[in-house]
N, C-alpha and C positions, 0 to 999 in steps of 0.2 A: 581253456585258453592259456596261452603262455605269456609271460611278461617280457616286454621288449625294453631295451635301454631308452631312457628319456631323450638321449641325444638323437634318436631317430624320429622324435615327434614332429619336427618340421615336415618330414616326408608325408605325414598323414593329416596335416591340418586341413587339406582340401576335403576330407571326409566329413568335416564338422562345420557348423555355422561360424561366421566371423562377423564382427561389427554389430552384434545383436544385443538387445537388452535382456537381462535375466540370466539364469543359470546356463544358457547356451554359450555364454562366454567362458565356460569352464576350461575349454581347450586352450584358449588364449592365456588364461590365468596360469595354467600349468606350465605353458611355454615360458611365461615371464618370470615365474617364481621358482620353478623346478620343484614344486610341491605337488606330488601326485604320482600316478603310475599309468603306464601304457600297456595295453593288452591286445593280443591278436590271436586268431585261431591257428595261425602258423607263422613262422618267421619269414618264409619266402613267399612273396606275393599273397599276403593275407586277403581273405575275403570278408572278414568281420573284424572290426577294430573297436576297442573301448578305451575310454580315458576315465580314471577314477581319482577323486580328490574329496577329502572330508566327508566321506560317506555318500557322495553323489557320483553318478555315472552318466556319461554320454556314450551311447551305443550306436554304431553305424555299420552298414554293409549288407551282406546277404545272409539272412538267418538260415536259409536252406543249406548253407555250407557247414553248419555247426554239427559237431558230433555230440552224442549223449554225454552229459556232464560237463560240456565245454564252458557253460556259463557259471559254474560253481564259484569262481572268484568274485562274482557279483552278488553273492548272497548277503542278505541283511543290509541292503543299501537302497538308495532311491534312484531308480533308473529312468532316464529320459531317453526314449527311443521311438522310432517310427512305428506305426501300428502293425507293420508286417512282422515285428518281433514278438508280438503278444503270444502267439501259439508257442514259440520257443521258450519264452519266459514261463508260460503256464505249465509247460511240461518239465521245466528245469527245477522248479521250486515248489515247496509244499503250500505256499501261499503267494499270491501276487495281488497286492491291494492298491487300487487306483486312488490317487490323492489329487484332488482338484486344487490348482494353484492359480495365483493372479500375479501379473507383472505390472508394476507401476513405473512411470518415468517422471522425473522431477520436472515440473513445469512452472512453478511459482516459488519465489523466495520470500518466505514469511519473515516477519520481524524476529530477531533473535531474542528468545525469552531471557528474563533476568534470573540467574540462578539464586538459590537461597543463600542467606548470609554465610560466609565462610567457605563456600564452594567455588572452586575455580575450574572453568572449562578451558582446556588447552590441548594442544597436540600431544599425543603419547610419544615418548622418546625412549631410547634404549634403556635408560636407567629405570624405567617403569615396568620392566619385565617381571619383577617380583610382584608388583601390585596386580598385574594381570594374572599371574599364576595363582594368587591367593583368592581370586574371585570365587572359587569353589567348583566342585565337580559338575554341578548343574549348568555352569556357565562356560565350561571348558570348550564347548563346541565353537565359541566365537574365535578361538585361536586355530582351529583345526585346518582351515584352508591355507594358513601360512606356515604350518609345521611347528606350532608351539608359541608360547608367550614371548620368547626372546626375538623370534623372527618377526612376529607381529609388531612388537614394540619398536623394532628397528626399521620397520618398513616405511614409516612416514605416512601411512595410510589409515591412521586411527586417531580419534579424538576422545578424551575422557573427561569426566567430572570428578574432581578430587576434593577431598576434605581431610586436612591434616595428614596428607600422604596416602590416604586410603582411596582407592578407586571405587566410586559408587555407580558409575555407568560408563559404558564405552560404546562408541559407534565406529565401525571400520569398513573398509572395502573388503568384501568377502571373496568376490571373483573379479579380478582385474582384467578387463577386456581392452581392445584397441580403441573402441569408441565409448563404451559404457563401463561404469564401475558399479557392480551390484553390491549393495551394502547390507550390513547386519548391525543390530544393536541389542544390548542387554543391560538391564539395571538390577542391582541387588534388590531382593524382595522388599526389604524394609524401607527403601527409598523410592519406591514407585509412586506415581501420581505427584511428583514434585517437579515435573518438566525437565528432569535431568537428561532423559533420553532424547527429548526434543532438542534441547540445547546442543547436545553432541551431534545429532544428525544435521542440524542447520549448519554447524561449523564444518562438519565433514563435507557437506554438499558444496559449500563455498570453496573448499580445497579441491574437490573434484573438478569444479568449473574452472578454477585457475589452471588446472592441468590440461584444459582443453577437451575434457570428456563430459559426458552426461551421466547423472546418477540414476540408477534403477533400484527397485525394491521388490522383492518377491516374498510372498507369504501364502499360507493356506487360505482358501476361500472362507474357512470357518474360524479363522483367527481374527475376531473382531477388534481386539485391542491393537494388533499390528496394523490392520487396515486403517483404523482411526488415526493412529500415529502417522502413518504414511500420508494420509489426506491432510492432516494438520501441518505437516512439514512441507506441503506443496507438491506432493506426488499425485499423478492422475493415471487412471487405469489405461493400459495400452492393449493388453491381451490376456487371455486365459489359456491354460494348458493343463495337461494331466501327466504326472509322473507316477511311477509304480514302486511301492515298497515291497522288496522281495524277502522271502523267508529262507528256510533251510533247503539246501539242495536235496532233490529226491533220488538222485542216482545212488545206488547202493555203493557204500564204501567211500563216498565223498563227504567230507565233513564241512560244516559251514564255517565261515569266518566270523570275526567278532561283530557284534551289533554296533552300528555307528551311534555316536551321541545324538540324542534327540534335541534338535534345535528348537528354540522357543520364540524367536523374534527376528525381525529384519529379513534378510535374504532367505532364510529357511524357516519362517514362522510356522509353528505347529498348527 
């Protein structure tokens, strides 16, 4: 596949879902934030189109039109595609691992928990970019869908728990859709089980509602802590789906791209 300029994305939005909860809002997010990449099997009248952002992929079109090796740019990513693409994915990569996922929608507003003494829960602002950046490599995925800590900090779509200037937990919109905002949350390991993530999520959900949208939450079926946090924060299950973790391209002479960061909570819970 070849990369197309993002300015052409509006022409291909009809290929992808709109106004839906969960990672299917990825196309709308890329359009709104200009963080992501647009791919097609050819520049003129493409038959297969893909959108990538933060290691996630939406794939649409006719898999029968793909040439061998065409899907190589989608290596080591999480692909959401119609079932008709499974044979093409299976032949393109050395492994294609199904991953069962769950989409929750915010339905109830719980009481906002009281943070521990000395901790302030507030909106993340531009000046907090450094605090986001020093969360560590294991938490870097939380910034990926915005293109880095500076852009997330300046987005107005994140809430954090701070103690003496240090960011202990952050919840943010991960995929910004027209009707739904699919969110993510991460807490530094030594401050888990202090309800910091819950405090940030509750505050973020209030902000999403004030913007006239609904909050959604996506995680792995097997991520019990993420599912429990979602339920406690007032989310209820809407649907289940499967996306596919791809491996290295099998076509001779085609090298794989970098492996995406492994998310651990919220929108992309492990």
